[in-house]
N, C-alpha and C positions, 0 to 999 in steps of 0.2 A: 405394351404399346405406350409410347410417350405422347402425352397430350400437350399441344403447343398453342400459344396465342401469338399472333403476329401483330406488332404495334408499329405502324408507320403512317405518316400523314399523306404519303404518296401511294395512290392505289396501284400504280404500276409496280412499285416495289413489293407491295403486299402480294400481288399476283405472281411476281417472279419468284419470291421465296416459297410461296405455296406450291407453285408448279415444280420447282426444283425438289422440294421435299417429297412430293408425290412420285416424282420420277426416280429419285436417288436415295431416299430414306424412308423405306416402306414401314419402318418401325415408329414413324412420327405421324400423328394424326392432328391436323389443324382443327381445333375446336372453336376458335374465335379469331376475329379480326377487329382491330381498333385503329382509329386515326387521330386520337387526341389523348391527353392525360386522363380526362374524365371518362371517356369511353373505354380506355384501357383499364382503369381502376374497376369499372363495372364488369368488364369481360373477365378479368382475373378473379374477382370475387365469385362470379357466376360459374365459371368453368373449372376453377381450381387447377390450373395447368401445372405440369411438371417443368415446363420450359417456356420462356418467352423470348421472342426475337424483338429487340427493342431499339427503335430509332431514338436519337437524342433530341433533335430539334423538332418541335411540334407547335401548332398554332397557339395552344393554350399553356405552354410550358415546355419543360424538358423531361426526358426519361428519368433524370435524377429527381425531379419534382414528383414524378409518379412513385418512384421507389421510397421516397420519404413518407408517403401516405401509409405505408405498411409498418406495423410494429415489429413484425417478424416476416422476413422474406423466406418463404418455404417453396421456392421454385428456382430453377437455374435460369441464368440470364446470358444470352448471346446478344451483344450490342451489334447493330448493323447501322452504320452511319457514313456520311460523307466527310465527317470531320475527324481528323486524326488527333486533334489537340485534347480530346477528352479521355484518352486511353488510360492514363494513370488514375484518374478519378473513377473510371469504370471498374477497374480492378479492385478498388476499395470496397466495392459491392460484391466482391467474389465472383466477378464475371467469368463465365466459362471461356469466352472468347470475345474478340473485338474485331469485327469484319468491316472493312471499308467497301463502300459502294464504288464501283460496280462489283457485285458479288461473283466470286469464282466458285464454281461447283465444288472443286476439290477442297477449298477452304471451308465451305459450308458443311460438307460431309464430315470433314475432320473435326469441326467444332461440335457437331451433333454427336459424334462418336465419343467425345470427351465427356 
């Protein structure tokens, strides 16, 4: 079972990703949700996920600000964002994938399978 944390400041997007995972990726268990850099940092440390779904723009910083808080990143990252301009920077963090909102089920499942 893959433990995942969903990090997005929009609750609708958190719910959408969570519901899609429940319906199409039974091997993924959502163990935490976060809507800011600080709450995400706490959730990751608390739950030790295998995978995070990470939005880039949040009220208190960016997904990149969150990743800089870790000395070692020992989880996989799937970026989920409305901004295509951050893709190159995302892959410098060894992102598994970079999904643009609105999320397509097939792209989400392909990303999880990677």
